[in-house]
VEXBADREN-255510 format. One record per residue: residue in one letter; residue number from 1; y, x, z of N, C-alpha, C in turn. Coordinates in steps of 0.2 Angstrom, whole numbers, plus 2048, in hexadecimal, padded with zeros to 3 digits. Last residue first. Layout:
N
[drenti "A",NUM,[Y,X,Z],[Y,X,Z],[Y,X,Z]];
...
end
This chain:
138
[drenti "E",138,[808,7EE,7EF],[804,7F3,7E9],[808,7F4,7E3]];
[drenti "G",137,[814,7EF,7FD],[80D,7EB,7F8],[80C,7F2,7F4]];
[drenti "I",136,[823,7EB,805],[81D,7ED,803],[818,7EB,800]];
[drenti "I",135,[834,7ED,806],[830,7EA,801],[828,7EE,802]];
[drenti "K",134,[844,7E9,80D],[83C,7ED,80E],[838,7EB,809]];
[drenti "V",133,[854,7EC,80E],[84F,7EA,80A],[84A,7EE,80A]];
[drenti "L",132,[861,7E6,81B],[85C,7EB,819],[857,7E8,813]];
[drenti "V",131,[872,7E8,81B],[86C,7E4,818],[868,7E9,816]];
[drenti "R",130,[882,7EC,821],[87B,7EF,81F],[878,7E7,81D]];
[drenti "K",129,[894,7ED,820],[88E,7EA,823],[889,7EC,81F]];
[drenti "K",128,[8A5,7EF,824],[89F,7F1,821],[898,7EF,822]];
[drenti "R",127,[8B0,7E3,824],[8AF,7E8,827],[8A7,7E9,823]];
[drenti "K",126,[8B3,7D4,822],[8B9,7DB,821],[8B7,7E2,826]];
[drenti "G",125,[8AB,7C9,82C],[8AB,7CF,829],[8B2,7D3,827]];
[drenti "D",124,[89F,7C0,831],[8A6,7C1,835],[8A8,7CA,831]];
[drenti "L",123,[897,7BC,829],[89A,7B7,82D],[8A0,7B9,832]];
[drenti "E",122,[891,7BD,818],[894,7BF,81E],[898,7B9,823]];
[drenti "Y",121,[883,7BA,811],[886,7B7,815],[88A,7BB,81A]];
[drenti "Y",120,[878,7BE,804],[87D,7C3,80B],[881,7BB,80C]];
[drenti "F",119,[86D,7B7,7FB],[873,7B7,7FD],[874,7B9,803]];
[drenti "I",118,[860,7B3,7ED],[863,7B6,7F4],[86A,7B7,7F5]];
[drenti "Q",117,[85C,7A4,7E8],[85E,7A9,7E6],[860,7AE,7EE]];
[drenti "E",116,[852,797,7DD],[852,79B,7E3],[856,7A2,7E1]];
[drenti "W",115,[84F,78F,7D2],[857,791,7D3],[858,794,7D9]];
[drenti "P",114,[83F,78E,7D7],[843,78A,7D1],[84B,78D,7D5]];
[drenti "G",113,[839,79B,7E0],[83A,793,7DD],[83E,792,7D9]];
[drenti "F",112,[835,7AB,7DC],[83A,7A6,7DE],[836,7A1,7DC]];
[drenti "D",111,[82F,7B9,7DF],[82D,7B4,7DC],[830,7AF,7DF]];
[drenti "L",110,[835,7C9,7D6],[836,7C4,7DD],[833,7BC,7D9]];
[drenti "Q",109,[828,7D2,7CC],[82F,7CC,7CE],[82F,7C9,7D5]];
[drenti "G",108,[81E,7D9,7CD],[823,7DC,7CC],[82A,7D8,7CC]];
[drenti "D",107,[813,7CE,7CE],[812,7D1,7C6],[81B,7D5,7C5]];
[drenti "T",106,[81B,7C8,7DB],[816,7C6,7D7],[818,7CA,7D0]];
[drenti "V",105,[821,7C9,7EB],[822,7CC,7E6],[81B,7CB,7E2]];
[drenti "A",104,[829,7BB,7F5],[822,7BE,7F2],[823,7C3,7EC]];
[drenti "V",103,[835,7BE,800],[833,7BC,7FB],[82E,7C0,7F7]];
[drenti "V",102,[83D,7B9,811],[837,7BE,80E],[834,7BA,805]];
[drenti "V",101,[84E,7BC,817],[84A,7B8,816],[844,7BE,812]];
[drenti "E",100,[855,7BA,828],[853,7C0,820],[84F,7BA,81E]];
[drenti "R",99,[85D,7B4,831],[860,7BB,831],[85D,7BF,82C]];
[drenti "G",98,[867,7A4,831],[862,7A8,832],[861,7B0,830]];
[drenti "M",97,[870,79A,832],[86F,79B,82C],[868,7A2,82C]];
[drenti "I",96,[871,798,841],[870,793,83D],[86E,794,834]];
[drenti "T",95,[875,7A6,846],[870,7A4,847],[86C,79D,843]];
[drenti "R",94,[87F,7A8,83D],[87B,7AB,83C],[874,7A8,83F]];
[drenti "K",93,[889,79F,844],[887,79B,83E],[881,7A0,83C]];
[drenti "L",92,[889,7A6,851],[885,79E,852],[884,79E,84B]];
[drenti "H",91,[88F,7B1,84E],[889,7B1,852],[886,7AA,851]];
[drenti "A",90,[89C,7AB,84A],[898,7AF,846],[890,7B0,849]];
[drenti "D",89,[8A2,7A7,857],[89F,7A2,850],[89B,7A4,84B]];
[drenti "A",88,[8A5,7B2,85C],[89E,7AD,85F],[89E,7AA,85A]];
[drenti "N",87,[8AE,7BC,85B],[8AA,7BA,854],[8A4,7B7,857]];
[drenti "D",86,[8B8,7C4,860],[8BA,7BC,85F],[8B4,7BA,859]];
[drenti "E",85,[8B7,7D0,86C],[8B7,7CE,865],[8B7,7C5,863]];
[drenti "Y",84,[8B9,7CF,879],[8BB,7D4,876],[8BC,7D3,86F]];
[drenti "G",83,[8B8,7C2,879],[8BC,7C4,87D],[8BE,7CB,87A]];
[drenti "N",82,[8AC,7B4,877],[8B1,7B8,873],[8B6,7BA,87A]];
[drenti "H",81,[8A2,7AF,87D],[89F,7B5,87B],[8A8,7B9,878]];
[drenti "A",80,[8A6,7A1,87E],[8A5,7A6,887],[8A5,7AC,883]];
[drenti "Y",79,[8B2,799,876],[8AC,79C,877],[8AB,7A0,87D]];
[drenti "Q",78,[8BD,794,875],[8B9,790,876],[8B2,792,878]];
[drenti "S",77,[8C6,79D,870],[8C7,79B,878],[8C1,797,878]];
[drenti "Y",76,[8C9,79C,863],[8C5,7A0,865],[8C4,79F,86E]];
[drenti "P",75,[8C9,78C,85C],[8CB,792,860],[8C6,794,863]];
[drenti "K",74,[8C2,793,84F],[8C8,791,853],[8C6,78C,854]];
[drenti "E",73,[8B4,793,846],[8B8,798,849],[8BD,799,850]];
[drenti "P",72,[8A9,785,84A],[8AE,789,849],[8B2,78F,84C]];
[drenti "A",71,[89A,781,848],[89C,787,84C],[8A4,789,84A]];
[drenti "L",70,[898,777,841],[894,779,847],[897,77D,84A]];
[drenti "K",69,[8A3,776,839],[8A4,772,83C],[8A0,774,842]];
[drenti "E",68,[8A0,783,832],[8A7,782,834],[8A7,77D,83A]];
[drenti "L",67,[895,781,82A],[895,784,830],[89B,784,836]];
[drenti "W",66,[89B,777,821],[897,774,826],[896,779,82C]];
[drenti "R",65,[8A2,77F,81A],[8A3,77A,81E],[8A0,776,823]];
[drenti "E",64,[899,787,815],[89F,78B,818],[8A2,783,81C]];
[drenti "Y",63,[891,780,80E],[88D,785,813],[893,787,818]];
[drenti "D",62,[89A,77B,804],[895,776,809],[893,77A,810]];
[drenti "A",61,[89C,786,7FC],[8A0,784,7FE],[89F,77E,805]];
[drenti "H",60,[88E,788,7F8],[891,78D,7FD],[897,78B,7FF]];
[drenti "L",59,[88E,77C,7EE],[88A,77D,7F6],[88B,783,7FA]];
[drenti "G",58,[897,780,7E5],[898,77B,7EB],[894,77C,7EF]];
[drenti "S",57,[891,78B,7DF],[898,78D,7E3],[899,787,7E8]];
[drenti "E",56,[880,790,7E0],[885,78B,7DE],[88A,78B,7E2]];
[drenti "N",55,[872,795,7E0],[879,79A,7DF],[87F,794,7DB]];
[drenti "D",54,[867,78E,7ED],[86A,78F,7E6],[872,793,7E6]];
[drenti "N",53,[85F,79C,7F8],[861,795,7F6],[865,795,7F0]];
[drenti "I",52,[85E,7A6,808],[85B,7A4,800],[85E,79D,7FD]];
[drenti "F",51,[866,7AF,810],[862,7AA,810],[861,7AA,807]];
[drenti "V",50,[86B,7BB,81E],[869,7BA,816],[864,7B4,816]];
[drenti "S",49,[87C,7BD,826],[874,7BA,824],[873,7BC,81E]];
[drenti "A",48,[883,7C5,836],[884,7C4,82D],[87A,7C0,82D]];
[drenti "T",47,[885,7C9,841],[88A,7C5,840],[88A,7C2,837]];
[drenti "I",46,[87C,7D4,844],[87A,7CC,849],[881,7C8,845]];
[drenti "H",45,[876,7DC,838],[87B,7DB,83C],[87C,7D4,83E]];
[drenti "M",44,[86E,7DD,82B],[86D,7E3,832],[872,7E2,838]];
[drenti "A",43,[865,7D1,825],[86C,7D3,826],[869,7D7,82B]];
[drenti "N",42,[857,7D3,81A],[859,7D3,820],[860,7D4,822]];
[drenti "V",41,[84A,7CF,810],[84F,7D2,810],[853,7D0,816]];
[drenti "L",40,[83A,7D6,80C],[83D,7D3,80F],[846,7D5,80F]];
[drenti "C",39,[82D,7D1,7FF],[832,7D5,7FF],[838,7D1,805]];
[drenti "L",38,[81C,7D6,7FB],[821,7D2,800],[827,7D7,7FF]];
[drenti "G",37,[810,7D7,7ED],[812,7D7,7F4],[817,7D3,7F6]];
[drenti "E",36,[810,7DF,7DF],[80E,7DC,7E2],[80F,7DC,7EB]];
[drenti "R",35,[818,7EB,7D8],[816,7E5,7D5],[813,7DE,7D8]];
[drenti "I",34,[823,7F7,7DC],[81D,7F3,7E0],[81D,7ED,7DC]];
[drenti "G",33,[82E,801,7DA],[827,801,7D5],[821,7FD,7D9]];
[drenti "S",32,[839,800,7E0],[833,801,7E3],[82E,802,7DF]];
[drenti "E",31,[843,7FF,7D6],[842,805,7D7],[83D,805,7DD]];
[drenti "R",30,[840,7F0,7D3],[840,7F5,7D0],[83E,7FC,7D2]];
[drenti "L",29,[846,7EA,7E0],[83D,7EC,7DF],[83D,7F0,7DA]];
[drenti "C",28,[852,7F1,7E0],[84E,7F2,7E5],[846,7F2,7E4]];
[drenti "E",27,[857,7E5,7D5],[855,7ED,7D6],[852,7F2,7DA]];
[drenti "E",26,[854,7DC,7DC],[851,7DC,7D8],[850,7E4,7D5]];
[drenti "I",25,[85F,7DD,7E6],[858,7DB,7E9],[854,7DC,7E2]];
[drenti "Q",24,[86A,7DC,7DE],[869,7E2,7E1],[862,7E1,7E3]];
[drenti "P",23,[86A,7CF,7DA],[868,7D4,7D4],[867,7D9,7D8]];
[drenti "T",22,[86A,7C7,7E5],[864,7C7,7E1],[863,7CC,7DC]];
[drenti "I",21,[878,7C2,7EC],[873,7CB,7EB],[86C,7CE,7E8]];
[drenti "H",20,[885,7BC,7EE],[87E,7BD,7EC],[87C,7C4,7EA]];
[drenti "I",19,[88D,7BB,7FE],[88C,7C0,7F9],[886,7BF,7F5]];
[drenti "I",18,[89A,7B2,805],[894,7B1,803],[892,7B7,7FC]];
[drenti "Q",17,[8A3,7B5,813],[8A2,7B5,80B],[89B,7B4,809]];
[drenti "R",16,[8AF,7B4,81E],[8A9,7B2,81D],[8A8,7B3,815]];
[drenti "R",15,[8B9,7BF,81E],[8B7,7BD,825],[8AF,7BA,823]];
[drenti "S",14,[8BB,7C5,80F],[8BD,7C1,814],[8B9,7C2,81A]];
[drenti "R",13,[8B4,7D0,808],[8BD,7D0,809],[8BF,7CB,80E]];
[drenti "A",12,[8A7,7D8,80F],[8A9,7D2,80C],[8B1,7D3,80E]];
[drenti "E",11,[89E,7E7,80A],[8A4,7E4,80F],[8A6,7DF,80B]];
[drenti "F",10,[88F,7EA,80C],[892,7E7,80A],[897,7E9,80F]];
[drenti "W",9,[87F,7F6,808],[886,7F6,80B],[88A,7EF,808]];
[drenti "L",8,[86D,7F7,809],[873,7F4,805],[879,7F3,80A]];
[drenti "E",7,[860,802,80B],[865,7FD,80F],[86B,7FB,80A]];
[drenti "K",6,[84F,800,808],[856,803,806],[85C,7FF,80B]];
[drenti "R",5,[83D,804,806],[844,803,80A],[848,805,808]];
[drenti "Y",4,[82D,803,802],[834,803,7FF],[838,803,805]];
[drenti "S",3,[81B,806,804],[820,804,806],[828,807,802]];
[drenti "K",2,[80B,803,7FC],[812,806,7FC],[815,802,7FF]];
[drenti "M",1,[7FC,804,801],[801,7FF,800],[806,803,801]];
end
């Protein structure tokens, strides 16, 4: 069995941003040479998420509105966590959106269902953060 590991770095322009990363993950898969196995993609920061869904801007805007209703950024004083930092909402949003995705690798391709794509969701941005890509298989 082969194993491949790579870190991808992102720096969001705003506090929250959804970044389509499927092309970068597909490049990692090509680099790995693995034809059959599993691909793990996970955010290496507690205020970021990796998720799979449709690459549709309306849906992405819906995520933003929905998450802001569940865990509004402001007022910062509503959260016990906020003190040194003002990112309690980002921690809560990450819990909802999840940490990672695992995709089957079949015949050297990510084995997606219809419309599935991988996204990095920055929830407390404007600084450099990373995603781990780990691919195992043959």
